[in-house]
N, C-alpha and C positions, 0 to 999 in steps of 0.2 A: 389728346387732353389726360391733363393728370387728374389727380384725385380728388384735389385740392381747387379744382377749376369748376367753381359751382356756386351756388348761391350762399351755402351754408360754409362757404370756405373758411370764414374766421372762426368758427367754432372747430372746423377741423384742424386750424391751424393751432387752437388751442391744445387738443389732444397730441398734435405733434410735438410743440415744444415741451409740454410736460412727460411725454412718454417715448420720447425718440422718434426718428423720422419714418414717415409713412412710405411705403414704395410706391414709386411713379408710375409704374406699369402693371399688367395683370401677371406680368410671369415674377417679377419681383414680389408680389404680393403672395402666390402660392408658394414661393422660397421660402419668405420670412414668415409664412402661418407655422412653420414646423419648429420655429425658436422659441424660447421661453418669453415673454413680454415681461415689462418692467415692472408692472402690477403682481405678476406672478412673482418674481423674484424678490420683492421687499415684502410680500405678504400683505399687499393693502386691501383692507376691507372695502366693501362697496360704498363710496360715499357721495358718490356721482348720481345725480338726478337728471333725466331726460325727459323733458314735457313734450310729446310728438302724437302726432297722428297718423295711422297706419298708411293713409294712402296719399302723405306728403312725399315727393321726391325727395325734398331737402333733407327732412327728417330722415329719411331712407339712409342719405349718404353718410350722415352722422352714427346713424346705427351700425352701417356697415365698417365704417372707421372703428368706432369702439370694438366691435364684436373680432375686427382683423387683428389687432393690439390684444385684443383679451381682456379688455378692461371692463370690469363689473361696475354696473349701474342700474339704478332702480328705474324701469319704464311706466313713468306716467301717463296715461292717456289722456289727450285732449280731443272731444270730438267737436270737430269743428262744423259738422253738419247740424248738431244741435246748439250752436253758438257759444259753447265752453269756453273760448278764448274771450269771451268777453266778461267772464266774470271778476270780480273784484278781485279774487286771490290770485286770479291769473294776470290782471293787470298790473298787478304790483310787480310781477317779474317782468313783463314784456308789454310797456303801454302800447305797442304797436299792435298787439294781437296776433302774432305771427308764430309759428312753429317751425324750427325744434328752439327749444329753451335748455341749456345746458346749465345746471345748478352744481357749482364744487365748493362745497362750505358756505362761505359768504360770497363768492363768486357768481354773479351770474352772467352768462354769455347767450345773447340772442340775436336774432336778426332783426 
């Protein structure tokens, strides 16, 4: 199973497209984790925002991919047990009320 074979695969695919190719095996991930990331090379400031819930496995996969590549992002917690995914602000980002949602400037990628 590769890192992009998951429910949040298209969010991870956006990360791959923008910041180089992700490793497909765990051993490649450990080898590549010592190399500088594209974000570190170009000195990019954190403009990504990740709307996530800590117990969501899909959100975990996106956080894993972002952290693996060393991409800075702002974590925005969405408490699903309290129904925060149904707020009007979150509904503007994702009308389906799912997490994760990755916001990159004007581009919103969600499941």
